[in-house]
ZAMARGU-4260 file (C-alpha; in steps of 0.2 Angstrom, whole numbers, plus 5000, padded with zeros to 4 digits):
<rodrens>
0) 5000/5000/5000 | 5016/5013/5004 | 5024/5007/4988 | 5008/5012/4977 | 5006/5028/4988
5) 5024/5033/4985 | 5021/5030/4966 | 5005/5041/4966 | 5015/5054/4976 | 5028/5054/4962
10) 5016/5055/4948 | 5007/5070/4956 | 5025/5080/4960 | 5030/5075/4941 | 5012/5082/4934
15) 5015/5098/4945 | 5032/5102/4939 | 5026/5098/4921 | 5010/5111/4923 | 5024/5123/4931
20) 5034/5123/4916 | 5021/5124/4902 | 5013/5139/4913 | 5028/5150/4913 | 5028/5164/4900
25) 5042/5170/4891 | 5040/5187/4896 | 5046/5183/4915 | 5063/5183/4921 | 5074/5168/4927
30) 5070/5172/4945 | 5051/5174/4942 | 5051/5158/4933 | 5061/5149/4946 | 5051/5155/4959
35) 5034/5152/4951 | 5040/5133/4948 | 5046/5131/4966 | 5030/5138/4973 | 5019/5125/4962
40) 5030/5111/4968 | 5028/5118/4986 | 5008/5118/4984 | 5008/5100/4975 | 5017/5092/4991
45) 5006/5101/5002 | 4991/5094/4992 | 4999/5076/4994 | 5002/5079/5011 | 4985/5085/5016
50) 4977/5069/5009 | 4991/5059/5018 | 4984/5067/5034 | 4966/5062/5030 | 4971/5044/5028
55) 4974/5044/5009 | 4993/5043/5008 | 5008/5038/5015 | 5013/5036/5033 | 5028/5047/5034
60) 5018/5062/5029 | 5012/5064/5046 | 5030/5068/5051 | 5036/5078/5036 | 5032/5096/5031
65) 5034/5105/5015 | 5043/5121/5018 | 5047/5137/5006 | 5067/5143/5005 | 5067/5162/5001
70) 5082/5172/4993 | 5090/5183/5005 | 5092/5197/4992 | 5076/5196/4982 | 5063/5188/4995
75) 5058/5176/4981 | 5056/5157/4984 | 5070/5148/4979 | 5066/5130/4984 | 5056/5118/4992
80) 5063/5108/5007 | 5055/5096/5019 | 5055/5098/5037 | 5053/5084/5051 | 5044/5089/5063
85) 5050/5078/5076 | 5069/5084/5075 | 5067/5101/5066 | 5077/5093/5051 | 5077/5099/5035
90) 5081/5089/5018 | 5079/5089/5001 | 5061/5086/4994 | 5066/5078/4978 | 5061/5060/4985
95) 5050/5061/5001 | 5050/5042/5001 | 5068/5040/5001 | 5070/5053/5015 | 5056/5045/5026
100) 5066/5027/5024 | 5083/5035/5027 | 5078/5047/5042 | 5064/5038/5050 | 5066/5021/5047
105) 5083/5019/5050 | 5083/5029/5067 | 5093/5044/5061 | 5080/5055/5069 | 5081/5054/5088
110) 5064/5059/5092 | 5056/5044/5082 | 5051/5029/5090 | 5053/5013/5078 | 5041/5001/5088
115) 5028/5015/5088 | 5031/5017/5068 | 5029/4999/5066 | 5014/4997/5075 | 5006/5012/5067
120) 5011/5005/5050 | 5004/4988/5052 | 4994/4982/5036 | 4976/4977/5038 | 4970/4961/5046
125) 4969/4953/5031 | 4989/4951/5032 | 4993/4952/5050 | 5012/4957/5054 | 5021/4957/5071
130) 5038/4964/5074 | 5050/4953/5087 | 5053/4964/5102 | 5055/4954/5117 | 5070/4954/5127
135) 5076/4935/5121 | 5076/4929/5105 | 5059/4921/5098 | 5058/4902/5098 | 5054/4891/5082
140) 5036/4888/5088 | 5034/4906/5088 | 5038/4910/5070 | 5023/4903/5059 | 5021/4898/5041
145) 5013/4914/5031 | 4998/4912/5022 | 5003/4920/5006 | 5019/4917/4999 | 5017/4931/4986
150) 5016/4944/4999 | 5023/4961/4996 | 5040/4967/5004 | 5039/4981/5016 | 5046/4997/5007
155) 5061/5000/5018 | 5065/4982/5019 | 5078/4981/5006 | 5088/4996/5014 | 5090/4989/5032
160) 5072/4994/5037 | 5062/4981/5049 | 5054/4966/5038 | 5035/4963/5042 | 5032/4946/5042
165) 5014/4939/5039 | 5005/4929/5052 | 4988/4920/5055 | 4978/4930/5065 | 4978/4916/5079
170) 4997/4917/5081 | 4997/4936/5087 | 4996/4934/5104 | 4990/4947/5118 | 5007/4946/5126
175) 5019/4945/5111 | 5030/4962/5109 | 5044/4967/5097 | 5062/4961/5100 | 5076/4974/5104
180) 5094/4971/5106 | 5106/4984/5107 | 5116/4990/5091 | 5134/4983/5088 | 5145/4988/5102
185) 5164/4989/5100 | 5168/4989/5117 | 5160/4977/5131 | 5152/4991/5143 | 5153/4978/5158
190) 5172/4979/5157 | 5173/4996/5162 | 5162/5004/5177 | 5160/5021/5168 | 5144/5030/5160
195) 5143/5031/5141 | 5141/5048/5135 | 5126/5043/5125 | 5117/5029/5132 | 5114/5013/5120
200) 5099/5015/5109 | 5090/5000/5107 | 5084/4996/5089 | 5072/4984/5081 | 5080/4966/5075
205) 5083/4968/5055 | 5076/4951/5048 | 5083/4950/5032 | 5076/4943/5017 | 5087/4926/5018
210) 5080/4924/5036 | 5062/4927/5029 | 5066/4913/5015 | 5073/4900/5028 | 5057/4903/5039
215) 5046/4896/5023 | 5055/4880/5025 | 5048/4876/5043 | 5052/4880/5061 | 5071/4881/5056
220) 5071/4898/5052 | 5069/4901/5070 | 5084/4894/5075 | 5094/4901/5061 | 5088/4919/5069
225) 5092/4913/5085 | 5109/4908/5080 | 5112/4923/5071 | 5108/4933/5086 | 5119/4923/5098
230) 5134/4926/5086 | 5132/4944/5085 | 5131/4945/5105 | 5147/4935/5106 | 5157/4946/5091
235) 5151/4962/5103 | 5158/4954/5120 | 5175/4950/5111 | 5177/4966/5101 | 5187/4980/5112
240) 5193/4998/5109 | 5212/4999/5108 | 5213/5013/5119 | 5203/5006/5133 | 5189/5017/5143
245) 5198/5034/5138 | 5192/5030/5120 | 5172/5032/5125 | 5173/5051/5124 | 5180/5051/5107
250) 5169/5036/5101 | 5153/5047/5109 | 5159/5062/5099 | 5161/5051/5082 | 5144/5046/5084
255) 5138/5063/5087 | 5147/5069/5070 | 5140/5055/5060 | 5121/5059/5066 | 5125/5078/5062
260) 5131/5074/5046 | 5118/5063/5043 | 5105/5075/5048 | 5112/5093/5047 | 5103/5106/5057
265) 5098/5123/5049 | 5091/5138/5055 | 5072/5137/5060 | 5069/5155/5054 | 5070/5164/5038
270) 5087/5171/5033 | 5091/5187/5037 | 5095/5200/5024 | 5111/5211/5024 | 5103/5226/5030
275) 5094/5215/5044 | 5112/5208/5050 | 5119/5226/5049 | 5105/5234/5060 | 5106/5219/5074
280) 5124/5220/5074 | 5123/5238/5078 | 5110/5238/5090 | 5122/5224/5099 | 5138/5236/5097
285) 5127/5249/5106 | 5123/5239/5121 | 5140/5232/5122 | 5147/5250/5122 | 5133/5257/5132
290) 5137/5243/5147 | 5155/5251/5146 | 5167/5236/5153 | 5150/5226/5162 | 5151/5215/5145
295) 5169/5213/5140 | 5174/5212/5122 | 5181/5194/5125 | 5165/5187/5129 | 5158/5191/5112
300) 5169/5174/5106 | 5161/5165/5121 | 5155/5147/5113 | 5137/5149/5121 | 5137/5167/5113
305) 5142/5162/5096 | 5130/5149/5097 | 5115/5162/5101 | 5121/5171/5085 | 5121/5156/5076
310) 5104/5151/5081 | 5096/5169/5076 | 5105/5169/5061 | 5118/5182/5064 | 5137/5179/5060
315) 5149/5175/5072 | 5160/5191/5078 | 5175/5195/5087 | 5181/5206/5102 | 5193/5214/5088
320) 5178/5219/5077 | 5169/5229/5091 | 5187/5237/5096 | 5194/5243/5082 | 5183/5252/5067
325) 5166/5250/5074 | 5171/5258/5090 | 5180/5273/5081 | 5164/5276/5071 | 5152/5276/5086
330) 5163/5288/5095 | 5163/5300/5080 | 5145/5299/5078 | 5143/5304/5098 | 5155/5315/5097
335) 5147/5325/5082 | 5130/5326/5090 | 5138/5333/5107 | 5147/5347/5098 | 5131/5351/5090
340) 5121/5353/5104 | 5134/5362/5113 | 5137/5376/5098 | 5116/5377/5098 | 5118/5384/5116
345) 5120/5403/5121 | 5129/5397/5138 | 5132/5383/5148 | 5139/5375/5164 | 5153/5363/5167
350) 5149/5348/5179 | 5164/5340/5188 | 5161/5323/5197 | 5173/5310/5203 | 5187/5321/5213
355) 5180/5316/5229 | 5180/5296/5232 | 5166/5287/5237 | 5175/5276/5249 | 5184/5286/5261
360) 5201/5282/5268 | 5208/5271/5254 | 5226/5278/5250 | 5228/5277/5229 | 5212/5273/5226
365) 5208/5274/5207 | 5196/5287/5203 | 5186/5293/5186 | 5183/5311/5184 | 5168/5316/5172
370) 5167/5332/5165 | 5150/5335/5157 | 5141/5350/5149 | 5123/5356/5157 | 5114/5365/5145
375) 5100/5379/5145 | 5087/5366/5139 | 5090/5355/5153 | 5100/5341/5143 | 5118/5337/5148
380) 5132/5332/5136 | 5146/5322/5140 | 5163/5330/5137 | 5178/5319/5142 | 5185/5308/5158
385) 5202/5311/5169 | 5209/5296/5177 | 5215/5300/5193 | 5224/5289/5207 | 5228/5294/5224
390) 5228/5313/5231 | 5225/5325/5219 | 5231/5343/5221 | 5219/5358/5221 | 5228/5367/5207
395) 5228/5352/5196 | 5209/5351/5196 | 5208/5370/5193 | 5219/5368/5178 | 5207/5353/5171
400) 5192/5363/5174 | 5198/5379/5165 | 5206/5368/5150 | 5189/5361/5148 | 5180/5377/5148
405) 5193/5385/5133 | 5193/5370/5125 | 5174/5372/5122 | 5172/5392/5120 | 5190/5397/5114
410) 5192/5414/5117 | 5173/5418/5121 | 5175/5411/5139 | 5159/5420/5145 | 5151/5407/5136
415) 5153/5397/5153 | 5140/5403/5165 | 5150/5393/5179 | 5155/5376/5185 | 5148/5364/5198
420) 5159/5350/5206 | 5160/5339/5219 | 5177/5346/5228 | 5189/5359/5228 | 5175/5372/5232
425) 5186/5383/5245 | 5201/5384/5232 | 5200/5378/5214 | 5182/5384/5212 | 5183/5401/5223
430) 5200/5405/5213 | 5191/5403/5195 | 5176/5413/5200 | 5185/5428/5208 | 5196/5428/5191
435) 5181/5427/5180 | 5167/5438/5188 | 5153/5432/5176 | 5156/5413/5183 | 5145/5406/5198
440) 5155/5390/5204 | 5145/5379/5216 | 5148/5364/5226 | 5138/5347/5224 | 5123/5346/5235
445) 5123/5328/5235 | 5141/5329/5242 | 5134/5341/5255 | 5120/5330/5262 | 5133/5315/5263
450) 5145/5326/5270 | 5133/5329/5284 | 5133/5312/5288 | 5151/5311/5292 | 5149/5327/5303
455) 5134/5320/5313 | 5146/5304/5317 | 5161/5314/5322 | 5153/5327/5332 | 5137/5320/5339
460) 5140/5310/5355 | 5124/5299/5350 | 5132/5293/5336 | 5149/5289/5346 | 5140/5279/5358
465) 5129/5269/5346 | 5146/5265/5335 | 5154/5258/5350 | 5140/5248/5359 | 5137/5240/5341
470) 5156/5236/5338 | 5155/5228/5355 | 5141/5219/5352 | 5146/5213/5335 | 5163/5208/5338
475) 5159/5198/5353 | 5146/5188/5342 | 5157/5186/5328 | 5173/5180/5338 | 5165/5169/5351
480) 5161/5151/5343 | 5146/5146/5355 | 5139/5162/5353 | 5140/5162/5336 | 5134/5146/5333
485) 5119/5149/5343 | 5116/5164/5332 | 5117/5156/5317 | 5104/5144/5324 | 5092/5156/5328
490) 5095/5167/5313 | 5089/5150/5302 | 5075/5148/5314 | 5068/5165/5312 | 5074/5171/5295
495) 5079/5156/5285 | 5098/5161/5281 | 5112/5163/5293 | 5128/5174/5294 | 5141/5185/5302
500) 5136/5204/5307 | 5146/5214/5295 | 5160/5225/5306 | 5169/5240/5297 | 5187/5238/5295
505) 5198/5244/5311 | 5204/5260/5310 | 5189/5267/5297 | 5176/5269/5308 | 5177/5288/5309
510) 5181/5292/5292 | 5166/5286/5284 | 5150/5280/5294 | 5143/5269/5278 | 5151/5253/5286
515) 5144/5259/5304 | 5128/5263/5296 | 5128/5243/5288 | 5133/5236/5304 | 5117/5245/5313
520) 5105/5239/5300 | 5111/5222/5304 | 5109/5222/5322 | 5092/5231/5319 | 5087/5216/5308
525) 5093/5202/5318 | 5085/5209/5334 | 5075/5195/5335 | 5088/5181/5334 | 5101/5192/5346
530) 5087/5192/5359 | 5085/5174/5358 | 5104/5171/5360 | 5104/5180/5378 | 5092/5167/5382
535) 5100/5152/5377 | 5109/5140/5388 | 5127/5144/5379 | 5126/5161/5383 | 5123/5157/5402
540) 5140/5145/5401 | 5149/5159/5391 | 5143/5172/5404 | 5152/5163/5419 | 5169/5162/5409
545) 5169/5180/5401 | 5163/5196/5410 | 5159/5205/5394 | 5145/5195/5391 | 5136/5200/5406
550) 5139/5218/5400 | 5132/5215/5384 | 5116/5206/5391 | 5112/5220/5401 | 5114/5232/5387
555) 5103/5222/5375 | 5091/5220/5389 | 5091/5240/5391 | 5076/5249/5380 | 5088/5266/5379
560) 5101/5255/5368 | 5088/5251/5355 | 5081/5267/5356 | 5097/5276/5353 | 5100/5263/5338
565) 5085/5267/5331 | 5087/5285/5331 | 5104/5284/5322 | 5097/5273/5310 | 5082/5283/5307
570) 5092/5301/5305 | 5104/5293/5293 | 5092/5285/5283 | 5083/5300/5281 | 5097/5311/5276
575) 5102/5298/5263 | 5085/5296/5255 | 5086/5316/5253 | 5102/5313/5246 | 5097/5300/5233
580) 5082/5311/5228 | 5094/5325/5224 | 5105/5312/5214 | 5091/5307/5204 | 5081/5324/5201
585) 5097/5335/5200 | 5088/5351/5206 | 5092/5367/5200 | 5102/5381/5210 | 5086/5389/5215
590) 5080/5374/5226 | 5095/5374/5237 | 5088/5385/5251 | 5072/5375/5251 | 5079/5358/5252
595) 5089/5363/5266 | 5074/5370/5275 | 5066/5354/5273 | 5080/5345/5279 | 5078/5357/5295
600) 5062/5354/5299 | 5062/5334/5297 | 5077/5335/5309 | 5066/5343/5322 | 5052/5331/5319
605) 5066/5318/5322 | 5072/5325/5337 | 5056/5326/5346 | 5051/5307/5340 | 5067/5302/5349
610) 5068/5314/5362 | 5085/5320/5358 | 5091/5338/5362 | 5091/5348/5346 | 5105/5361/5350
615) 5120/5352/5346 | 5111/5344/5330 | 5104/5361/5324 | 5124/5368/5325 | 5131/5354/5318
620) 5118/5355/5303 | 5119/5375/5301 | 5139/5374/5301 | 5137/5361/5286 | 5125/5373/5277
625) 5138/5389/5280 | 5151/5377/5271 | 5140/5373/5255 | 5130/5390/5254 | 5133/5402/5239
630) 5126/5419/5236 | 5118/5411/5220 | 5106/5400/5230 | 5098/5415/5237 | 5098/5426/5220
635) 5092/5411/5210 | 5077/5406/5224 | 5071/5425/5221 | 5072/5426/5202 | 5065/5408/5198
640) 5046/5410/5195 | 5044/5394/5202 | 5045/5401/5219 | 5034/5416/5219 | 5022/5418/5233
645) 5004/5424/5230 | 5000/5439/5242 | 4983/5444/5250 | 4981/5455/5234 | 4982/5441/5222
650) 5001/5447/5217 | 5014/5434/5213 | 5030/5440/5222 | 5046/5435/5225 | 5050/5426/5241
655) 5061/5439/5250 | 5052/5437/5267 | 5060/5419/5269 | 5077/5426/5265 | 5087/5434/5281
660) 5095/5450/5279 | 5113/5444/5274 | 5105/5433/5262 | 5097/5448/5256 | 5113/5458/5254
665) 5120/5443/5244 | 5106/5443/5230 | 5112/5462/5228 | 5131/5458/5228 | 5129/5444/5215
670) 5118/5453/5203 | 5129/5467/5201 | 5145/5456/5200 | 5136/5447/5185 | 5133/5463/5175
675) 5144/5476/5170 | 5147/5492/5180 | 5137/5503/5168 | 5123/5490/5171 | 5125/5487/5189
680) 5111/5502/5195 | 5100/5498/5181 | 5100/5479/5186 | 5096/5485/5206 | 5082/5497/5199
685) 5075/5482/5189 | 5076/5471/5206 | 5065/5483/5216 | 5053/5483/5202 | 5052/5463/5202
690) 5051/5464/5220 | 5035/5475/5221 | 5026/5469/5204 | 5032/5451/5202 | 5023/5440/5189
695) 5007/5440/5181 | 4995/5426/5189 | 4993/5417/5174 | 5010/5414/5169 | 5015/5410/5187
700) 5002/5398/5188 | 5008/5392/5170 | 5026/5391/5177 | 5021/5382/5195 | 5009/5370/5185
705) 5013/5352/5192 | 5009/5335/5187 | 5010/5317/5193 | 5026/5308/5188 | 5019/5290/5182
710) 5038/5282/5187 | 5038/5290/5206 | 5021/5295/5209 | 5027/5311/5215 | 5021/5328/5210
715) 5031/5337/5199 | 5035/5353/5187 | 5026/5350/5172 | 5037/5360/5161 | 5053/5364/5170
720) 5060/5376/5157 | 5047/5387/5159 | 5055/5397/5172 | 5069/5402/5159 | 5057/5403/5144
725) 5046/5417/5153 | 5061/5428/5157 | 5066/5427/5139 | 5049/5429/5131 | 5037/5438/5144
730) 5048/5447/5156 | 5056/5457/5142 | 5056/5474/5150 | 5069/5467/5163 | 5085/5470/5152
735) 5098/5469/5164 | 5090/5458/5177 | 5083/5446/5163 | 5101/5442/5158 | 5107/5438/5174
740) 5091/5428/5178 | 5092/5417/5164 | 5110/5412/5166 | 5107/5410/5184 | 5092/5399/5186
745) 5098/5385/5173 | 5112/5381/5185 | 5112/5364/5192 | 5115/5362/5210 | 5124/5344/5209
750) 5137/5337/5199 | 5132/5318/5199 | 5132/5311/5181 | 5139/5297/5173 | 5144/5283/5184
755) 5158/5272/5179 | 5158/5253/5185 | 5172/5244/5194 | 5178/5233/5180 | 5181/5247/5168
760) 5191/5256/5181 | 5200/5241/5185 | 5206/5239/5167 | 5210/5257/5164 | 5221/5255/5180
765) 5230/5241/5173 | 5233/5249/5155 | 5237/5267/5162 | 5252/5267/5152 | 5246/5261/5136
770) 5241/5274/5124 | 5230/5264/5113 | 5222/5256/5129 | 5217/5272/5135 | 5212/5279/5120
775) 5200/5264/5116 | 5194/5267/5136 | 5191/5285/5133 | 5181/5282/5118 | 5170/5269/5126
780) 5166/5280/5141 | 5162/5293/5129 | 5150/5283/5120 | 5142/5275/5136 | 5140/5293/5145
785) 5132/5301/5129 | 5120/5288/5129 | 5115/5287/5148 | 5114/5306/5149 | 5103/5306/5132
790) 5091/5295/5140 | 5093/5305/5157 | 5098/5286/5165 | 5110/5293/5180 | 5109/5277/5190
795) 5122/5262/5186 | 5122/5243/5184 | 5127/5239/5200 | 5114/5250/5209 | 5101/5241/5198
800) 5106/5224/5202 | 5106/5228/5219 | 5088/5236/5219 | 5083/5219/5209 | 5089/5208/5222
805) 5082/5217/5236 | 5065/5218/5229 | 5062/5199/5234 | 5067/5202/5251 | 5058/5219/5255
810) 5042/5211/5262 | 5052/5198/5272 | 5063/5211/5280 | 5049/5223/5283 | 5042/5211/5296
815) 5057/5206/5305 | 5065/5224/5305 | 5059/5231/5322 | 5068/5222/5336 | 5059/5215/5351
820) 5062/5225/5366 | 5064/5218/5384 | 5051/5221/5395
</rodrens>
């Protein structure tokens, strides 16, 4: 029946091809003629397969599916292939019957079960057949004389496929099964106690035509079959590999290569055009460059990554491809975009971040100083990076900053409205401001808030007491084995994990409060386990031997200890959250005074909550405020329409009443300094007019319009540029004061920008003496920083990964954070 179906299939295909040849027109091109013929052949195969699936064709069409292969350049079909639905292998469609025999019947397809195929392809009940698949060779009584000697041989029998032997219906017992033996084994597996890389695959015994002929002479056929099987088994037992068990791996690879050559796997998806490949590689290059060292160039040659590229239809790439001309081209594109944006701006501000190390106290630490340009429209572009190590003198920083200004402006240095940096306010920034009266040089407010935490840790006795008590407790728990084991036991019981309390390095407790804050967090987080430790029997035993154990127990039972611990943690967290908001939102200079006033108000509430005296805390904050203060804070606060206050008459007036007398004088002094001597008195007269008249209520309300940020949920200014645009378009009568306002209110109050990851810093440190290496690093940093600033993405990969892992623990940590206080 299968042979007849194959004949019909071939006839249908030949008729389809003939029809295709006669239907083509001479006016069509060669490609179109080929495509039309291929499509006709494809339709013919689909029609044959559809009939076969409905039960009117060969069995193998259930597993073979016709597919069209398109030309990558023209998009026209160029060939028809057959795809195996079981293993996704692709074959020529010239002879489907032969493909089925070689791929399916011979066991080349790893997902095709021969036993299932034999049973599913059994002929009708008039000529019943059976496959021997029992675990032992069949006896002669099991092989019956066929009813018809003129039966047809199976289509695959001549090529090594299983031969179906016709039996009478009575001979096919319900317990009969197909006989399987392992394939020819060159090595006796029992000789070596190792696992084969590929387990032996059982296959159906092939009954040759000679065995079938012998079976016609009576019961002797079964004996001949059993003898042949026994001889084959003895042959397997005696043949060994000359290399012993060391050859098993090579044998497994040989079998794998043979299978791959027999059934080559091709890409499942459509072939990509050259334009698609180039576009995909461009996106890949952008991602690698923007990761800025997180993804190394050598990882592009990883075997798994190469396999991925091959799977999606992309060619293999190397690290040299991405670190050579492609990197140069990307850098030139980013550089050109940056230069164009700077040329369009009338003035700008230099932002310099990285002079101050984020890890205090480490001598010789490598830093990357980033120099960016803040534009009036609210955007920032990267300029260059400076690699530093160890102590950096103020004079060097001053030269770097001024060279950056002259490199951008040339002789028109007044185009630079000012500089904001995270260090050198007292020397480098002040010197440049005194030498260039039109400049306003500010210190970074993010660093100001971080320095406030350092001030509190050094000057507030509360911080000193908490630090000493926590160090005493943490060192005792970590160093005493009995206490540590008990602590780990209760950690596992309460939190599901165990670990040591994190303790800062000896000698660095006073230089940076960050490690101390981490230790405080650990003690508060594991407060429940620590409370259980002091009630454990092991602690009582240690208390008899160690006098300090009694002191620690008394301290932990005292509510005052936990109150101080929570107070320090709460205050530091309050300041850290505000600092993180400053780093994210990048406030303008006019917002500095409101920020510090908000901080002072929150600290007063903190003092009231934890019963802390306000005097010393306020003194420390006021000292840090004066160190960071610049007269531009007060002037921008007065000139920015965003902070206008509505009075009883309905006017929107500048908030002079929020300033101190000294700050009011600072406003006058700064405005007269930023204008020429001839315009000084005019600017002061316009300032008095601004103070009494203010801004039209409609414009003021438009500037102060707020909307909800979809990402954070906070209310933010709808159009941050409206403050400057009002001065440039509506308040045109203020000629001199308007010039000062537009150059002042756009200035950023923080230098935070692009943050480089540690992997690139380490690489730059290792290649600091290589000109080529440093040049590539500069280009890579420029591309990454340019892209991140364009997206206004100021976070680092390390921070995002930390947030990702912290999300899973937030709910659990929130339930266990507050300690169980003793009664």
